[in-house]
GULO-477104 format. One record per atom (N, C-alpha, C): x, y, z; residue in three letters. Coordinates in steps of 0.001 Angstrom, whole numbers, padded with zeros to 6 digits, always signed. Each point is the difference from the previous one (the first is absolute). Layout:
# GULO-477104
XYZALA;...
//
This chain:
# GULO-477104
-016246-055458+027797MET;+000300+001208+000786MET;-000630+001215-000679MET;-000595+000822+000813LYS;-000670+001171-000549LYS;+001018+001057-000421LYS;-000310+000675-001071ASN;+000843+001095-000493ASN;-000389+001287+000718ASN;+000936+000610+000770PRO;-000335+001225+000745PRO;-000502+001113-000900PRO;+000598+000109-001180GLU;-000433+001057-000913GLU;-001429-000255-000458GLU;-000319-001297-000229GLN;-001349-000344-000420GLN;-001000+000268+001119GLN;+000405-000311+001235GLU;-000878+000249+001138GLU;-000281+001488+000151GLU;+001048+000815-000163ASN;-000195+001451+000081ASN;-000940+000479-001090ASN;+000155-000569-001178LEU;-000847+000391-001111LEU;-001451-000405+000254LEU;-000198-001204+000551ASN;-001349-000480+000272ASN;-000703+000842+001054ASN;+000797+000528+000952ARG;-000589+000805+001063ARG;-000285+001422-000442ARG;+000646+000411-001083ALA;-000155+001392-000449ALA;-001411+000238-000515ALA;-000539+001139+000309GLN;-001314+000373-000504GLN;+000154+000714-001325GLN;-000786-000379-000953MET;+000071+000648-001299MET;-000569+001391+000111MET;+000658+001017-000577PRO;-000491+001376+000092PRO;-001328+000177-000697PRO;-000741+000980+000463LYS;-001297+000289-000579LYS;+000079+001231-000888LYS;-000731+000021-001087GLY;+000000+001142-000892GLY;-001026-000183-001089GLY;-000736+001010-000299GLU;-001085-000101-000966GLU;+000510-000289-001402GLU;+001233+000505-000304ARG;+000493-000127-001362ARG;+000747-001310-000232ARG;+000279-000757+001060THR;+000772-001214-000132THR;-000930-001203-000103THR;+000186-000804-001039LYS;-000861-001148-000243LYS;+000517-001227+000746LYS;-000880-000912+000361PRO;+000421-001216+000712PRO;+001090-000767-000733PRO;-000097-000047-001325GLU;+001013-000750-000750GLU;+001383+000642+000112GLU;+000029+001333+000231ASP;+001282+000661+000202ASP;+000663-000492+001272ASP;-000785-000153+001057TYR;+000528-000526+001256TYR;+000465-001452-000176TYR;-000771-000770-000760ARG;+000367-001396-000225ARG;+001343-000104-000717ARG;+000180+000830-001024ARG;+001269-000030-000729ARG;+001158+000443+000887ARG;-000245+001020+000841LEU;+001040+000458+000916LEU;+000374-001101+000983LEU;-001000-000671+000532ARG;+000247-001073+000956ARG;+000791-001134-000651ARG;-000371-000371-001211GLU;+000711-001067-000697GLU;+001447+000389-000271GLU;+000209+001276-000341THR;+001359+000477-000245THR;+000836-000075+001264THR;-000551+000462+001119LEU;+000728-000029+001258LEU;+000309-001430+000440LEU;-000914-000921-000274GLU;+000212-001393+000374GLU;+001166-000618-000752GLU;+000254+000501-001192ASP;+001074-000544-000820ASP;+001368+000602+000326ASP;+000019+001025+000846LEU;+001261+000663+000314LEU;+000831-000821+000976LEU;+001297+000036-000197GLU;+000904-000568+000990GLU;+000068+000946+001195GLU;+000490-000490+001133ALA;+000054+000815+001211ALA;+000806+001277-000218ALA;+001133-000122-000710ALA;+000839+001183-000243ALA;-000722+001012-000876ALA;-000734-000496-000977ASP;-000752+000902-000876ASP;-001127+000676+000764ASP;-000633-000749+000886PHE;-001079+000569+000804PHE;+000526+001138+000866PHE;+001171-000212+000595GLU;+000599+001037+000841GLU;+000401+001215-000840GLU;+000486-000270-001204ARG;+000393+001102-000882ARG;-001213+000834-000388ARG;-001082-000665-000360VAL;-001231+000719-000348VAL;-000508+000807+001195VAL;+000094-000598+001189SER;-000434+000703+001205SER;+000842+001250+000239SER;+001305-000116-000231ALA;+000885+001153+000185ALA;-000323+001102-000995ALA;-000278-000393-001258TYR;-000408+000989-000998TYR;-001261+000720+000473TYR;-000949-000784+000491GLY;-001261+000578+000452GLY;+000189+000954+001165GLY;+000863-000351+000942ARG;+000248+000887+001140ARG;+000577+001330-000447ARG;+000919-000046-000955ASP;+000593+001229-000520ASP;-001069+000883-000650ASP;-000843-000608-000815LEU;-001043+000757-000692LEU;-001036+000554+000980LEU;-000420-000817+000954LEU;-001004+000453+000955LEU;+000510+001133+000872LEU;+001257-000075+000415SER;+000587+001082+000793SER;+000018+001297-000794SER;+000339-000120-001293GLY;+000022+001183-000851GLY;-001374+000588-000207GLY;-000974-000848-000275LEU;-001369+000490-000213LEU;-000544+000688+001243LEU;+000373-000513+001145LYS;-000490+000583+001253LYS;+000458+001439+000158LYS;+001272+000280-000296ILE;+000500+001366+000168ILE;-000459+000899-001141ILE;-000117-000554-001223VAL;-000432+000811-001143VAL;-001395+000576+000220VAL;-000846-000725+000686ARG;-001378+000447+000234ARG;-000109+001033+001110ARG;+001113+000368+000628THR;-000065+000958+001111THR;+000244+001444-000447THR;+000274+000220-001283PHE;+000215+001359-000493PHE;-000539+000123-001416PHE;-000397+001210-000401PRO;-000483+000178-001381PRO;+001122-000283-000992PRO;-000348-000492-001170GLN;+001024-000229-001015GLN;+000780+001276-000249GLN;+001305-000122-000012GLY;+000866+001167-000138GLY;+000828-000041-001263GLY;+001250+000407+000124VAL;+000921+000042-001129VAL;+001202-000876+000339VAL;+000235-001011-000824THR;+001146-000882+000214THR;+001182+000511-000810THR;+001133+000103+000674ILE;+001210+000559-000608ILE;+001098-001061+000009ILE;+000559-000263-001178PHE;+001064-000984-000169PHE;+001292+000725-000373PHE;+001128-000671+000213GLY;+001274+000581-000389GLY;+001157-000672+000714GLY;+001200+000381-000362SER;+001196-000647+000511SER;+000158+000147+001510SER;+000468-001082+000626ALA;+000316+000025+001424ALA;+001415+000527+000244ALA;+000726+000295-001072ARG;+001435+000294+000131ARG;+000358+001467-000193ARG;-000979+000862-000155LEU;+000293+001413-000216LEU;+000026+000749+001332LEU;+001009+000846+000182SER;+000178+000718+001262SER;-000828+001279+000008SER;-000067+000631+001163GLU;-000808+001210+000136GLU;+000577+001184-000764GLU;+001216-000132-000490ASN;+000592+001071-000825ASN;-000376-000140-001470ASN;-000587-001115-000361ASN;-000382-000228-001389ASN;-001222+000845-000362ASN;-000046+000501-001213LYS;-001103+000870-000418LYS;-001341-000721+000016LYS;+000007-001301-000299TYR;-001262-000730+000000TYR;-000506-000254+001419TYR;+000918-000165+000941TYR;-000399-000106+001409TYR;-000709+001281+000419TYR;+000559+001124-000370LYS;-000578+001293+000384LYS;-001386+000187-000622LYS;-000149-000427-001248GLU;-001305+000131-000653GLU;-001031-000947+000621GLU;+000430-001201+000345ALA;-000914-000959+000631ALA;-000446+000505+001370ALA;+000896+000616+000718ARG;-000348+000572+001308ARG;-001007+001134-000162ARG;+000231+000825-001003LYS;-000935+001093-000291LYS;-001375-000551-000379LYS;-000001-001057-000808LEU;-001264-000609-000409LEU;-000750-000550+001206LEU;+000697-000689+000886GLY;-000639-000534+001192GLY;-000648+001081+000838GLY;+000686+001117+000120GLU;-000539+001123+000771GLU;-001254+000574-000657GLU;+000046+000212-001310LEU;-001146+000573-000704LEU;-001205-000939+000031LEU;+000246-001280-000128LEU;-001100-000960+000062LEU;-000648+000010+001380LEU;+000815+000028+001033ALA;-000534+000050+001361ALA;-000777+001285+000232ALA;+000511+001098-000531ALA;-000677+001289+000161ALA;-001367+000008-000662ALA;-000167-000855-001016ASN;-001278-000103-000699ASN;-000839-001184+000484ASN;+000406-000589+001107GLY;-000802-001044+000627GLY;+000155-001400-000557GLY;+001079-000263-000735HIS;+000202-001319-000603HIS;+001008-000823+000794HIS;-000318-001246+000248ALA;+000952-000904+000640ALA;+001138-000296-000971ALA;+001206-000103+000538VAL;+001176-000329-000801VAL;+000427-001418+000348VAL;+000081-000849-001029ILE;+000352-001410+000195ILE;+001286-000302-000757ILE;+000927-000689+000666THR;+001244-000420-000653THR;+000347-001409+000467THR;+001120-000501-000501GLY;+000503-001285+000455GLY;+000629+000051+001364GLY;+000059+001198+000606GLY;+000439+000138+001381GLY;+001491+000029+000233GLY;+000798-000067-001067GLY;+001449-000042+000163GLY;+000650+001369-000110GLY;+001308+000027-000256PRO;+000752+001255-000133PRO;-000134+000599-001399PRO;+000834+000981-000297GLY;+000018+000601-001328GLY;-001266+000761-000330GLY;-000531-000224-001188ILE;-001208+000683-000453ILE;-001165-000290+000929ILE;-000089-001218+000482MET;-001087-000357+000917MET;+000066+000841+001271MET;+001167+000086+000571GLU;+000192+000822+001192GLU;-000351+001454-000272GLU;+000427+000490-001147ALA;-000232+001409-000329ALA;-001490+000327-000052ALA;-000774-000830-000684ALA;-001439+000243-000104ALA;-000677-000119+001355ALA;+000358-001043+000745ASN;-000548-000151+001348ASN;+000392+001178+000893ASN;+001214+000448-000147ARG;+000501+001095+000829ARG;-000793+001277-000228ARG;-000253+000312-001272GLY;-000769+001205-000301GLY;-001385-000049+000613GLY;-000653-001154-000119ALA;-001345-000145+000561ALA;+000037+000020+001521ALA;+000949-000687+000581TYR;+000115-000115+001459TYR;+000283+001351+000640TYR;+000924+000734-000587GLU;+000370+001301+000570GLU;-001135+001007-000111GLU;-000851-000175-000995TYR;-001159+000883-000108TYR;-001072-000375+001017TYR;-000012-001269+000398GLY;-001020-000470+000924GLY;-001049-000860-000663GLY;+000299-000514-001193GLY;-000960-000822-000734GLY;+000173-001485+000262GLY;-000791-000794-000684ARG;+000055-001461+000127ARG;+001138-000509-000878ARG;+000944-000683+000607SER;+001203-000469-000689SER;+000141-001500+000238SER;-000200-000788-001051ILE;-000120-001446+000138ILE;+001154-000707-000698ILE;+000576-000982+000679GLY;+001099-000769-000568GLY;-000313-001485-000015GLY;-000002-000598-001177LEU;-000225-001436-000150LEU;+001347-000629-000319LEU;+000680-000443+001028ASN;+001411-000341-000101ASN;+000247-001485-000233ASN;+001196-000302-000491ILE;+000465-001372-000135ILE;+001506+000012+000217ILE;+000521-001032+000617THR;+001424-000044+000311THR;+000817-000358-001232THR;+000985+000858-000306LEU;+000926-000231-001107LEU;+001423+000206+000505LEU;+000968-000434-000766SER;+001394+000109+000428SER;+000439+001445+000204SER;-000567+000921-000807HIS;+000385+001403+000104HIS;-001123+000855+000592HIS;-001020-000641+000555GLU;-001188+000733+000446GLU;-000577-000751+001196GLU;+000700+000054+001150GLN;-000296-000889+001103GLN;-001129+000481+000903GLN;-000148+001307+000156HIS;-000945+000501+000979HIS;-000909+001068-000600HIS;-001213+000126+000524PRO;-000882+001081-000449PRO;+000635+001353+000295PRO;-000275+000979-000845ASN;+000525+001334+000266ASN;-000742+000614+001196ASN;+000564+001030+000625PRO;-000587+000534+001242PRO;-001145+000994-000202PRO;-000499+000137-001220TYR;-001014+001019-000271TYR;-001356-000626-000342TYR;-000412-000955+000802LEU;-001227-000744-000278LEU;-001004+000144+001141LEU;-001250+000215-000351THR;-001073-000039+000997THR;-000591-001407+000086THR;+000145-000772-001068ASP;-000493-001372-000053ASP;+001022-000842-000757ASP;+000233-001209+000480THR;+000953-000863-000698THR;-000435-001449+000095THR;+000375-000766-001022LEU;-000295-001427-000028LEU;+001154-000697-000706LEU;+000493-001086+000600GLN;+001112-000751-000551GLN;-000529-001203-000767GLN;+000398-000129-001252PHE;-000441-001120-000829PHE;+001109-001036-000145PHE;-000422-001233-000128GLU;+000938-001092-000234GLU;+000159-000283-001482GLU;-001067+000251-000769TYR;+000017-000342-001420TYR;-000156+001240-000874TYR;+000801+000046-001055PHE;-000041+001131-000919PHE;-001371+000171-000626PHE;-000602-001106-000450PHE;-001242+000132-000760PHE;-001111+000588+000864PHE;-000060-000389+001279ALA;-001036+000534+000886ALA;+000217+001494+000229ALA;+001231+000383+000174ARG;+000330+001421+000180ARG;-000391+000801-001233ARG;+000277-000540-001192LYS;-000339+000721-001228LYS;-001507+000134-000179LYS;-000729-001039+000389VAL;-001461+000082-000064VAL;-000501+001158+000861VAL;+000542+000131+001196MET;-000457+001049+000912MET;+000447+001397-000454MET;+001180+000093-000567LEU;+000447+001289-000525LEU;-000905+000471-001138LEU;-000547-000955-000742ALA;-000934+000350-001077ALA;-001388+000293+000549ALA;-000509-000864+000869MET;-001366+000141+000492MET;-000209+001233+000874MET;+001071+000465+000628SER;-000135+001111+000939SER;-000033+001357-000681SER;+000147+000047-001326ALA;+000201+001277-000685ALA;-001066+000342-001021ALA;-000163+001301-000204LYS;-000844+000539-001069LYS;+000866+000685-001046LYS;+001316+000030+000257CYS;+000942+000674-000889CYS;+001379-000605+000257CYS;+000780-000173-001066TYR;+001305-000636+000118TYR;+001092+000921-000546TYR;+001123+000052+000721VAL;+001117+000849-000405VAL;+001273-000831+000020VAL;+000742+000039-001097PHE;+001251-000735-000099PHE;+001154+000980-000176PHE;+000821+000104+001032PHE;+001234+000766-000079PHE;+001092-000904-000566PHE;+001133+000554-000406PRO;+001086-000842-000495PRO;+000380-001085+001000PRO;+000265-001178-000524GLY;+000356-001124+000858GLY;+000662-001107-000789GLY;+000168-001136+000653GLY;+000670-001122-000619GLY;-000957-001085-000449GLY;+000441-001249+000088PHE;-000815-001113-000484PHE;-001323-000109+000757PHE;+000031+000274+001299GLY;-001232-000095+000782GLY;-001048+000993-000476GLY;+000428+001234-000226THR;-000909+001033-000493THR;-000527-000363-001375THR;+000880-000509-000861MET;-000433-000393-001343MET;-000997-001153+000063MET;+000228-000918+000917ASP;-000927-001126+000162ASP;-001373+000492+000424ASP;-000036+000887+000975GLU;-001273+000523+000495GLU;-000712+000817-001070GLU;+000756+000798-000744PHE;-000587+000785-001085PHE;-000590-000913-001074PHE;+000762-000994-000413SER;-000460-000900-001062SER;-001241-000770+000419SER;-000048-000410+001264GLU;-001146-000784+000445GLU;-001280+000823-000004GLU;+000053+001209+000533ILE;-001196+000839+000019ILE;-000371+000420-001415ILE;+000990+000244-000841LEU;-000253+000371-001387LEU;-000764-001097-000732LEU;+000434-001250+000147ILE;-000678-001086-000703ILE;-001387-000251+000579ILE;-000172+000188+001312LEU;-001323-000184+000598LEU;-000996+001014-000550LEU;+000444+001237-000173MET;-000876+001017-000584MET;-000228-000274-001478MET;+001047-000383-000707GLN;-000118-000257-001437GLN;-001010-001108-000280GLN;+000032-001048+000825GLU;-000854-001157-000235GLU;-001339+000082+000731GLU;-000270+001128+000652GLY;-001285+000166+000661GLY;-000165-000805+001266GLY;+001099-000347+000654LYS;-000072-000749+001245LYS;-000077+000894+001226LYS;+000104+001302-000206MET;-000175+000961+001075MET;-000505+001306-000608MET;-000637+000846+000782PRO;-000488+001275-000540PRO;+001158+000849-000520PRO;-000277+000770-001036LYS;+001018+000906-000521LYS;+000046+001253+000867LYS;+001081+000119+000746MET;+000196+001122+000903MET;+001190+000816-000479MET;+000125+001243+000461PRO;+001149+000816-000410PRO;+001317-000689+000343PRO;+000896+000017-000954MET;+001282-000691+000153MET;+001095+000916-000543MET;+000898+000431+000872PHE;+001012+000984-000377PHE;+001405-000586+000084PHE;+000809+000322-000999LEU;+001427-000283+000027LEU;+000700+001329+000252LEU;+000545+000167+001196PHE;+000576+001291+000366PHE;+001475+000045-000387PHE;+000354+001058-000732GLY;+001366+000171-000470GLY;+000081-000313-001476GLY;-000357+000974-000833LYS;-000079-000251-001440LYS;+001319-000480-000586LYS;+001110+000588+000432SER;+001287-000380-000577SER;+000356-001446+000315SER;-000481-000506+001137PHE;+000265-001388+000370PHE;-000893-000965-000773PHE;-001282+000320-000116TRP;-000974-000929-000567TRP;-000178+000133-001510TRP;+000402+001104-000593ARG;-000246+000197-001428ARG;+000651-001078-000873ARG;+001233-000451+000314PRO;+000567-001078-000829PRO;-000841-001272+000013PRO;-000609-000326+001136LEU;-000874-001178+000056LEU;-001249+000226-000838LEU;-000582+001172+000117ASP;-001181+000324-000796ASP;+000323-000041-001495ASP;+001175+000482-000345ARG;+000425-000026-001410ARG;+000198-001441-000477ARG;+000525-000849+000879PHE;+000159-001419-000333PHE;-001358-000638-000282PHE;-000981+000316+000842TYR;-001346-000523-000231TYR;-000529+000449-001360TYR;+000272+001271-000339ALA;-000527+000555-001244ALA;+000704-000565-001223ALA;+001325-000083+000047THR;+000766-000361-001193THR;+000192-001501-000172THR;-000121-000731+001089LYS;+000196-001451-000085LYS;-001312-000780+000168LYS;-000663+000184+001146LEU;-001194-000794+000264LEU;-001163+000395-000895LEU;-000247+001296-000109THR;-001095+000455-000855THR;+000300-000314-001466THR;+001239+000212-000411ALA;+000372-000275-001384ALA;-000166-001472-000353ALA;+000264-000857+000980LEU;-000136-001435-000218LEU;-001432-000481+000231LEU;-000856+000930+000432LYS;-001417-000253+000273LYS;-000205-000998+001144LYS;+000945+000020+000963THR;-000192-000813+001201THR;-000795+000758+001056THR;-000127+001310-000171ILE;-000931+000808+000788ILE;-000703+000954-000970ILE;-001108+000568+000449LYS;-000728+000964-000806LYS;+000499+001415+000313LYS;-000089+000910-000951PRO;+000452+001380+000266PRO;-000670+000617+001225PRO;-001287-000314+000212GLU;-000717+000597+001133GLU;+000433-000562+001347GLU;+000726-001115-000002ASP;+000477-000556+001268ASP;+000956+000953+000709ASP;+000696+000803-000778ARG;+000942+000949+000599ARG;-000713+001177+000654ARG;-001314+000073-000184LYS;-000776+001059+000642LYS;-000426-000395+001415LYS;+000263-001239+000390ILE;-000361-000443+001347ILE;+000790+000784+001040ILE;+001232+000359-000345TYR;+000864+000735+000926TYR;+000334+001378-000558TYR;+000486+000860+000880LYS;+000367+001356-000400LYS;+001352+000353+000609LYS;+000879+000557-000820LEU;+001282+000491+000493LEU;-000166+001421+000519LEU;+000634+000299+001121THR;-000110+001347+000562THR;+001230+000362+000816THR;+000232+001296+000130ASP;+001035+000532+000886ASP;-000623+000862+001092ASP;-001334+000005+000071LYS;-000688+000883+000936LYS;-000815-000810+001008LYS;+000334+000133+001267VAL;-000769-000706+001034VAL;-001430+000523+000050VAL;-000194+001229-000433GLU;-001344+000574+000005GLU;-000957-000761-000917GLU;+000529-000578-001085ASP;-000841-000798-000902ASP;-000602-001196+000738ASP;+000788-000590+000861ILE;-000432-001185+000738ILE;-001051+000379+001042ILE;+000247+001079+000709VAL;-000953+000460+001017VAL;-001328+000375-000653VAL;+000077+000640-001151LYS;-001214+000386-000727LYS;-000811-001230-000377LYS;+000659-001052-000462ALA;-000697-001230-000389ALA;-000653-000659+001210ALA;+000707-000012+001122ALA;-000560-000587+001220ALA;-001198+000807+000485ALA;+000098+001313-000082ASN;-001115+000865+000415ASN;-001223-000196-000891ASN;+000244-000255-001282LYS;-001110-000204-000929LYS;-000807-001239+000371LYS;+000693-001044+000446ILE;-000691-001219+000428ILE;-000724+000232+001312ILE;+000628+000752+000873GLY;-000624+000293+001289GLY;+000434-000967+001079GLY;-000831-000097+001037HIS;+000347-000799+001171HIS;-001066-001071+000237HIS;+000247-001210-000479PRO;-000977-001080+000219PRO;-000143-000300+001490PRO;-001143-000509+000377LYS;-000257-000296+001399LYS;+000844-001176+000468LYS;+000327+000019+001292ILE;+000712-001122+000597ILE;-000854-001257-000148ILE;+000675-001127-000248LYS;-000608-001320-000199LYS;-000625-000184-001382LYS;+000067+001028-000851THR;-000394-000179-001396THR;+001263-000083-000840THR;-000118-000575-001188ASN;+001176-000196-000830ASN;-000437-000082-001455ASN;+000772+000613-000891TYR;-000339-000015-001417TYR;+000053-001406-000585TYR;+000643-000925+000709TYR;+000024-001381-000457TYR;-001315-000708+000293TYR;-000761+000479+000958ASP;-001238-000666+000391ASP;-000962-000072-001186ASP;-000387-001199-000364GLY;-000944-000174-001101GLY;+000624+000113-001373GLY;+001310+000252-000067PHE;+000647+000139-001305PHE;+000299-001380-000577PHE;-000187-000129-001309SER;+000323-001244-000686SER;+000548+000331-001375SER;+000663-000979-000601ALA;+000560+000196-001335ALA;-001075+000325-001017ALA;-001227-000432+000267ALA;-001104+000276-000928ALA;-000307+001496-000066ALA;+000477+000730+001014LYS;-000218+001444+000042LYS;+001293+000734-000285LYS;+000790-000547-000919HIS;+001365+000496-000196HIS;+000065+001425-000498HIS;-001106+000558-000460ASP;+000023+001394-000441ASP;-000182+000953+001168ASP;-000277-000553+001200SER;-000221+000838+001174SER;+001247+000809+000309SER;-000177+001232+000349SER;+001103+000871+000317SER;-000444+001018+001033SER;+000935+000361+000875VAL;-000293+001041+000977VAL;+000775+001263-000322VAL;+000705-000024-001142ILE;+000792+001178-000383ILE;-000917+001131-000434ILE;
//
């Protein structure tokens, strides 16, 4: 009996590309042939999530991605600052990208939306974050966390982390290590709210640096600030890349000293 997955694979046309070698296609084909049906479907689902994200990311110039807690109300001081930041970024022609949920994400999107700028939400369903916020000009729902995080990184030329919980810390740590290890271009990275982030920075200095698990210069990858103007200034310095271009294009670990800062 013929294997339907194998038949689909046999009918598939191998993609064309100048940089891809025939042996790469052969290895990919052999890998797919060894997959079980459930694994094949899982890989396909991962691919659909990534392709959907890439499609929308290419429709706007790289902007500023803003992270932060989904649980802060509009009366919170950080919500107010995030809203102000979204407005200033939009006023300077920068797209504002968030995870699309409530709290800090809503605040940043709201500032950009109310000004009339591009306000993008890359959302995912969570127990406390069920629906996209109402201040979005563009939205995309992701099924997988990793695909969403890839798009939140790829869509930006500047990153801002407001106070948040485990999710915010996860996103901060991932982008931090990617920059540290040269897996992505070094772009401006801000931790907003000095009183909130300073204890973490001090921990890095007194524990990690002291133990030599990181280098002293690694702490220069990010900057603590209480001024939204610092972030807007950094975004303005980079400028406005053309639609369909991306700082990731052509980037490799071999060029780890590359920076757009």
